[in-house]
Phi, psi and omega in degrees: 000131178293151180289132180292150179218169181291124182267115182253001189292337182272354181276067181264006177213165179297138177248124182278130178293136182285144175300135182094348179290163182297329179296313182291322179299317176294323175302307182295320182295339186252001179227114176287326177300314181296323183279324193244341182289158176293128184265134174232118179287135181244123179263357180212176184298327179237154177213136175264125180252116182290149179229118183259130173230120181206179181279159177284153178294160182237159175285128180240131179292153179299131179083351180278157180290135182276124183286154180269142172268164176237067185291155174247125179241111174238195186214154173247127182261123177262133175239119184285134176247136180267123171258129184211158182197148173258141173229121181272126185231141178292135179297327179296320175301319180291322188269326187263337186286144174285343179276148176283088187298314182297319179295322177298313180298315184292322179296315181294320177299313180298322178294313180294322176298316183303316182289325178291320178298317176301315179297318177296328184272334190244320196244346181299130190264016174235157177292161184302138172240002175078003179253190179293338179290314179216076183294333178228166169278112185289166174298321178298322180285333187273335186289162174280111186296339183278316188253338186248008179236132178245121180256135179232117179281335180254213181290148176294137184242164175299322177298322181302308183283330177295318181291324177297314180296324179297325179295318178294318183294333176284349183283148179291346181262008178297133181217104184302327183288341184241012182278134182216148172258135175236122186237140168292145181307330178294338178284341184297317177306317182294314182295321179297327182271355181288143177237153178281170179304335179269011176079002176284151175295144174295316176267108183296337179230077185295345179260013178296161183287342179239158180303329176097223182213165174233127178053031175087359181255145185299140177248120184236162183263137169226115181290344181269356184281066180209149181290151180198146180276349178206143181308131184214151176282341181222067183297145185246011182277202182292133177294142183239149170236117188245138176225143177165188183277111183297336181292345179272358171257124185249122179256108177277115185261097178271330180193159179271193176285122181235150178212157175212145185242141178216149174259346191305309185291339183244026185297322183284351187240008184054049180233169173233155177241124176262124177244129182236152181204159172206148179236125181219144173245165178203144173203151172266118183289318178207108183294335181288355176274009182225159172223147184234131171257122185244119180274107187273347179205000000 
């Protein structure tokens, strides 16, 4: 009886990764934007998201004329960008290995995309050019660098994070229920060593298994929360600590992680080709709802 092998002949179309799969788990673990930003389903390449700004309602006496409001209705346009890649894999690795070779490749691809997506959304320091360099206008590029950014050349201080949160609390879009901190891993050392004015640690349990919280708001990790001149899965610029209303970050979901396998291109080499893709849009609804602490040295 011939040795059984992985049958790829039926994979003639993209297969969507199921929610809860290890690929999706790795994707979520590496992207703060994917986990916390407001999600907007996209049925086409572009989508207009309405944004309403108006006055609060007023008390009106019985029988009195009801005053008219002067609301402003504008829109934010999401444009989905397709991230895709081909990976050439030896057929022997696919058939003979005890490891799920295709699964490993897809997990690594999803993890690297997640980090690059976060960087494109949060840390790229130029306005969008629509390419792989700056597919979206990132939060860093959108905020007011004069009033919403705090730069620290030395150690991160209690005043730095207190002032950053104060900027957010002064915003008309402040929402305590949706406020979140997003920190590059390099910021964790700074946060663990910070002390309050009374010399107590800011993080009361610095050896806890999770980053914890700051001022009662969740603190999460984003590998993309660093400055970069082009979107990268491993940005090398200044580490960032971001705080703000997560609902003001819009994640346009055009499609999930999809993959397809083919032997055609590698027929002469006994190889297979794994093609993966995902489509995402992103926009900052209101940059004034955020503050960024940037460690410059």
